[in-house]
C-alpha positions as CSV (number, residue, x, y, z in Angstrom):
1,X,-84.1,-37.1,-7.7
2,X,-84.6,-34.5,-10.5
3,X,-82.0,-32.3,-8.3
4,X,-79.4,-35.8,-8.2
5,X,-79.9,-36.6,-12.3
6,X,-79.2,-32.7,-12.6
7,X,-76.3,-33.3,-10.8
8,X,-74.9,-35.8,-12.5
9,X,-75.7,-34.4,-16.3
10,X,-73.6,-31.2,-15.4
11,X,-70.4,-33.4,-13.9
12,X,-70.2,-35.2,-16.9
13,X,-70.4,-32.1,-19.1
14,X,-67.8,-30.4,-17.0
15,X,-65.6,-33.6,-16.7
16,X,-66.0,-33.8,-20.4
17,X,-63.3,-30.5,-21.2
18,X,-60.8,-31.7,-18.9
19,X,-60.7,-35.3,-19.9
20,X,-60.2,-33.8,-23.9
21,X,-57.7,-31.8,-22.6
22,X,-55.8,-34.4,-20.7
23,X,-56.0,-36.9,-24.2
24,X,-54.2,-34.2,-26.2
25,X,-51.7,-34.5,-23.9
26,X,-51.1,-38.0,-23.3
27,X,-51.3,-38.2,-27.1
28,X,-48.5,-35.5,-27.4
29,X,-46.2,-37.1,-24.5
30,X,-45.6,-39.7,-26.9
31,X,-43.8,-38.0,-29.5
32,X,-40.0,-37.9,-29.1
33,X,-38.3,-35.4,-31.1
34,X,-35.4,-37.3,-32.8
35,X,-33.8,-35.0,-34.5
36,X,-31.8,-32.3,-33.4
37,X,-29.9,-29.3,-35.5
38,X,-26.2,-30.5,-36.0
39,X,-25.3,-29.4,-39.4
40,X,-26.7,-27.6,-42.3
41,X,-27.2,-24.4,-43.3
42,X,-30.7,-22.8,-43.0
43,X,-32.6,-19.9,-44.7
44,X,-35.6,-19.4,-45.0
45,X,-37.0,-17.1,-48.5
46,X,-40.4,-16.3,-47.3
47,X,-44.0,-17.9,-47.6
48,X,-46.7,-18.5,-50.7
49,X,-43.5,-18.7,-53.2
50,X,-45.0,-21.5,-54.8
51,X,-47.6,-24.0,-54.3
52,X,-46.6,-27.7,-54.0
53,X,-49.4,-29.7,-53.4
54,X,-50.6,-30.1,-57.3
55,X,-47.1,-32.1,-57.4
56,X,-46.7,-35.8,-56.1
57,X,-43.6,-36.7,-55.0
58,X,-42.6,-39.9,-52.9
59,X,-39.8,-40.1,-50.1
60,X,-36.5,-41.3,-50.5
61,X,-34.8,-43.7,-48.7
62,X,-33.1,-43.5,-45.6
63,X,-34.9,-40.1,-44.6
64,X,-36.7,-40.1,-41.7
65,X,-38.7,-36.7,-40.5
66,X,-40.4,-36.3,-37.2
67,X,-42.9,-33.2,-36.1
68,X,-43.6,-31.9,-32.4
69,X,-45.2,-28.7,-31.0
70,X,-42.6,-27.0,-29.1
71,X,-45.6,-24.2,-27.4
72,X,-48.5,-26.2,-27.9
73,X,-47.8,-30.4,-26.8
74,X,-51.9,-29.9,-26.5
75,X,-52.1,-29.5,-30.4
76,X,-54.9,-26.7,-29.4
77,X,-54.6,-24.3,-32.3
78,X,-57.1,-20.4,-32.3
79,X,-58.1,-19.9,-35.2
80,X,-56.7,-16.5,-36.9
81,X,-53.4,-17.0,-34.9
82,X,-49.8,-18.4,-36.0
83,X,-49.1,-21.3,-34.7
84,X,-45.2,-22.9,-34.8
85,X,-44.2,-26.5,-35.4
86,X,-40.7,-27.9,-35.4
87,X,-39.8,-30.4,-38.2
88,X,-36.7,-33.0,-37.6
89,X,-35.2,-34.5,-40.1
90,X,-32.7,-37.6,-40.5
91,X,-30.6,-38.0,-43.4
92,X,-28.9,-41.6,-43.1
93,X,-28.5,-41.3,-46.9
94,X,-24.9,-41.3,-49.3
95,X,-25.9,-37.9,-50.5
96,X,-26.9,-34.3,-49.6
97,X,-30.3,-33.3,-48.8
98,X,-31.6,-29.9,-50.1
99,X,-34.9,-28.5,-48.4
100,X,-37.3,-27.0,-51.0
101,X,-40.2,-25.9,-48.6
102,X,-42.7,-27.2,-46.0
103,X,-46.4,-27.4,-46.5
104,X,-49.4,-28.1,-45.2
105,X,-53.3,-28.3,-45.8
106,X,-56.5,-29.2,-43.6
107,X,-58.8,-31.6,-44.1
108,X,-62.0,-33.4,-42.7
109,X,-61.2,-36.1,-40.1
110,X,-63.3,-38.6,-41.6
111,X,-62.5,-38.2,-45.0
112,X,-59.4,-36.2,-46.4
113,X,-60.6,-35.9,-49.8
114,X,-62.7,-32.9,-48.3
115,X,-59.9,-29.8,-48.0
116,X,-60.9,-27.6,-45.6
117,X,-57.8,-24.9,-45.9
118,X,-54.5,-24.6,-48.3
119,X,-51.7,-23.1,-45.8
120,X,-48.9,-21.2,-46.2
121,X,-46.0,-22.7,-48.1
122,X,-42.6,-21.7,-46.4
123,X,-39.9,-21.7,-48.8
124,X,-35.9,-22.6,-47.9
125,X,-32.7,-21.3,-49.5
126,X,-29.1,-23.0,-48.8
127,X,-31.3,-25.5,-46.4
128,X,-28.7,-28.7,-46.6
129,X,-28.7,-31.7,-44.5
130,X,-25.7,-33.6,-45.1
131,X,-25.1,-37.4,-44.7
132,X,-25.7,-39.2,-41.1
133,X,-26.7,-35.8,-39.6
134,X,-29.8,-34.9,-38.3
135,X,-31.8,-31.0,-38.4
136,X,-34.6,-29.5,-37.5
137,X,-37.1,-26.8,-39.0
138,X,-39.5,-24.6,-37.9
139,X,-42.7,-24.1,-40.1
140,X,-45.1,-21.2,-39.2
141,X,-48.9,-21.1,-40.4
142,X,-52.0,-19.9,-39.4
143,X,-55.7,-21.4,-39.4
144,X,-58.5,-19.1,-41.1
145,X,-60.1,-16.6,-38.7
146,X,-63.3,-17.7,-40.2
147,X,-63.1,-21.4,-39.9
148,X,-65.2,-23.0,-36.8
149,X,-64.2,-24.6,-33.7
150,X,-63.8,-28.3,-33.9
151,X,-61.4,-31.1,-34.6
152,X,-59.8,-31.2,-38.0
153,X,-56.7,-33.3,-39.8
154,X,-53.0,-31.5,-40.2
155,X,-51.3,-33.0,-43.5
156,X,-47.7,-31.0,-43.2
157,X,-45.4,-32.3,-46.3
158,X,-41.0,-31.2,-46.5
159,X,-39.9,-31.2,-49.5
160,X,-36.4,-31.6,-50.5
161,X,-34.2,-32.8,-53.4
162,X,-31.4,-35.3,-53.8
163,X,-28.9,-35.5,-56.8
164,X,-32.0,-32.5,-58.5
165,X,-34.5,-34.9,-58.0
166,X,-37.6,-33.9,-55.7
167,X,-39.2,-36.0,-53.3
168,X,-41.3,-36.0,-49.9
169,X,-42.1,-36.8,-47.0
170,X,-45.1,-36.2,-44.5
171,X,-43.7,-34.9,-41.4
172,X,-47.3,-34.5,-39.6
173,X,-51.3,-36.3,-40.3
174,X,-52.7,-35.9,-37.2
175,X,-55.7,-34.1,-35.9
176,X,-55.9,-30.8,-34.5
177,X,-58.2,-29.0,-32.0
178,X,-59.3,-25.2,-33.6
179,X,-60.4,-23.2,-31.0
180,X,-62.0,-19.5,-31.0
181,X,-59.5,-16.3,-30.6
182,X,-58.2,-16.1,-27.3
183,X,-57.4,-19.4,-26.2
184,X,-58.6,-20.4,-22.7
185,X,-60.9,-17.2,-23.0
186,X,-63.4,-18.7,-25.2
187,X,-67.3,-19.3,-25.1
188,X,-67.1,-22.9,-24.6
189,X,-64.6,-22.3,-21.2
190,X,-66.5,-18.9,-19.5
191,X,-69.8,-21.7,-19.9
192,X,-68.0,-24.7,-18.2
193,X,-66.7,-22.2,-15.3
194,X,-70.1,-21.1,-14.6
195,X,-71.7,-24.6,-15.1
196,X,-68.9,-25.8,-12.6
197,X,-69.4,-23.4,-9.8
198,X,-73.5,-23.4,-10.1
199,X,-72.8,-27.1,-9.8
200,X,-70.5,-26.2,-6.7
201,X,-73.1,-23.7,-5.0
202,X,-75.7,-26.6,-5.0
203,X,-74.2,-29.5,-4.0
204,X,-73.4,-27.0,-1.0
205,X,-77.6,-26.5,-0.6
206,X,-77.7,-29.9,-1.0
207,X,-75.5,-31.0,1.9
208,X,-76.9,-28.0,3.8
209,X,-80.2,-29.4,4.0
210,X,-79.5,-32.9,4.1
211,X,-77.7,-32.0,7.9
212,X,-80.4,-30.1,8.8
213,X,-83.1,-32.8,8.1
214,X,-80.8,-35.3,10.2
215,X,-80.5,-32.8,13.5
216,X,-84.6,-32.7,13.5
217,X,-85.0,-36.0,13.5
218,X,-82.3,-36.7,16.6
219,X,-84.3,-34.3,18.5
220,X,-86.6,-35.8,20.6
221,X,-90.3,-35.1,20.6
222,X,-91.4,-32.6,24.1
223,X,-93.2,-35.3,26.9
224,X,-97.2,-34.1,26.9
225,X,-98.2,-32.1,29.9
226,X,-101.0,-34.4,32.0
227,X,-103.4,-31.8,33.4
228,X,-104.9,-32.8,37.0
229,X,-107.9,-31.1,38.4
230,X,-111.0,-31.6,40.7
231,X,-114.0,-33.1,39.2
232,X,-117.0,-30.8,38.5
233,X,-120.9,-32.6,38.8
234,X,-123.2,-31.5,35.6
235,X,-126.3,-29.8,37.2
236,X,-128.5,-31.4,34.8
237,X,-127.2,-35.4,35.3
238,X,-128.4,-34.3,39.0
239,X,-132.0,-33.4,38.0
240,X,-132.9,-36.8,36.1
241,X,-131.4,-38.6,39.6
242,X,-133.2,-36.7,42.4
243,X,-135.5,-39.4,44.1
244,X,-133.2,-42.6,43.1
245,X,-131.7,-44.5,45.3
246,X,-127.9,-43.5,44.3
247,X,-129.4,-39.5,45.6
248,X,-131.0,-40.6,48.5
249,X,-126.8,-42.9,49.8
250,X,-125.6,-39.4,48.8
251,X,-127.4,-37.3,51.6
252,X,-126.5,-40.1,53.9
253,X,-123.4,-40.0,53.5
254,X,-123.3,-35.4,53.7
255,X,-125.6,-36.2,57.0
256,X,-122.4,-38.4,58.0
257,X,-119.9,-35.9,57.2
258,X,-121.3,-33.5,59.1
């Protein structure tokens, strides 16, 4: 019973990682890139030019945004390493959009009031989106290498101007999974791999033991040998029978045989 309980627990631990990755991939499959660059100028002038986190703007009417992780559909972000996402914009308004900057921040998933990290601000120069045009803008960011692995919420905004009035759209507000540097070769991955190998080995030994027990039961038990020999008479038994009718009858039988 203890071995079976260990098998069940190990199987659950081993499958949890695969379930988590499958869930992230299914979420990413639901995303659709609505905007591809069909017009407008793109000029990235650098990072950390101006911090817009203290400013709050409203979205403009007729402007839609979408976000995709082109090289990372499962949204696994390694701490300390650069990650890239694409921001698609669709301008259904009547005026040009002048893109100012893209910024993002990391928050605790249960309460966005707890700010974990302000990511870099990527500014643009002469980046415009004319009316009835779709455009795509890249954004490269890096999570702090000291951040502990786990689930966090990423909030990304794009800031733009229309007729010298500032607006912003939230292009992403969802969960990302921060992992240790090294990607797949993390401590958790190595542990799960070793656990899976040990589970397979234990299952193999268990199956082998069950087959051996079954083969022993099917074998027939050997027949008991019956020894046949001559009967012997104990000398002490003949002493107390001397003089009785039994001894006399035995003597008469022996005389007749002679």
